N, C-alpha and C positions, 0 to 999 in steps of 0.2 A: 500206020498208026504206031505211036511210041509206046512200046511195052516195057520201058525201063521202070516205070513207077507202078508197082502193084502192092496190094495188101491182102492178107488172108481175109476171107469173107467175114468171119466172126469179129475180128479186130476192126475191120472196115465198118461193120454195122455198129459196133459199140461206140466207136469214135464219133459217129455221125448221129447217134441217137435213133438208129433204125433197128427194126427187128431183123434178125438173120433170115427169117423166112421171106421177108419182103425182098431181100437181096437175092435169095435163091429163086424167087418167082420172076424177078427181073431177068436173071440169067436164063431161066427156062423159056421165057417169052422172047429172048433175044434183044432186050432193051439195053443190056450192058454186056461187055465182053469179059469172060473169065478164062483163066488158064490153069492147068494143073501143074504145080511145081512140087515134085516129090509126091507126097500123098495128100497135100493140102491144095484146095482150090483158092486161087487168088483173083481179086477183082482188078481189072486194068483201070486205073484212076481216070485216065483220059476219057474212057467210055462213060464213066459216071458223070464227069463234067459236061460231056455232050448231052447226056440224058437230062440233066438239070437245065441246061441252056434251051433244049427243045421244049421242056415243060414250061419254062418261063415265057417263051414266045407263044406257045399254044394258049396259055391261060391269059396272057396279056393283062395281068393285074386284076383279074376277076376276083371278086370277093365271094366267099362261101355264103350260102344262104343260111339263115338262122334256123335252128331246129324248132324254135318256138312258132307255133302256127299263127299266132296273132302278129308277130313281127314279120313273118313271111307275107301275110295278107297285106300289111301296111306297106311293104317294100315293093309290091308288084306295081309296075308302071301303069299309069292311067291309059286306057285305050280310047279316050275321047276322040282322038284324031281319026279313029277308024269307025266312027259312028256309034260307039258304045257310050252309055251315060258316064259322066264323071263320077268317080267313086269319092265319097266324103273322106276327108283326112282322118286318119286314125288318131283317136285321143285315148290316152290311158284311162282305163276304168278303175275306180277306187276298189280296193279289196273289200270283200264282204266281211262284216263283223260276225263272228260266230259267238253264239251264246254259251256261257258256261265254260269258256276256255281259260278265263283268268282265275287264278287261285286267290282265295281270300287271304288277307294278311293275318298272320298268327298274332294272338294277343300274348304279351309277356305277362307271366304270373309272378 
């Protein structure tokens, strides 16, 4: 492994928009390699690049599920091929009109 390219953990995290705690957790779990140089812990950049490459192949372009329950329900694949009934397509429901939420226009005197 090429240890020539290293960065201090906090600088490494800041440049990549990560939390330093996330980087420390990766180090503790063995997902990245770190070395102690003086009194500062440094991340070996090559180990981070390998972590990213591994995550890309594991996820294979998978999209995150929506936190919206209706969207999640609509995105679930139909199980009709397994003997389940076909689910109707999700159509957006119009928002309900609440009474008394609109302010009355003020009259100019």
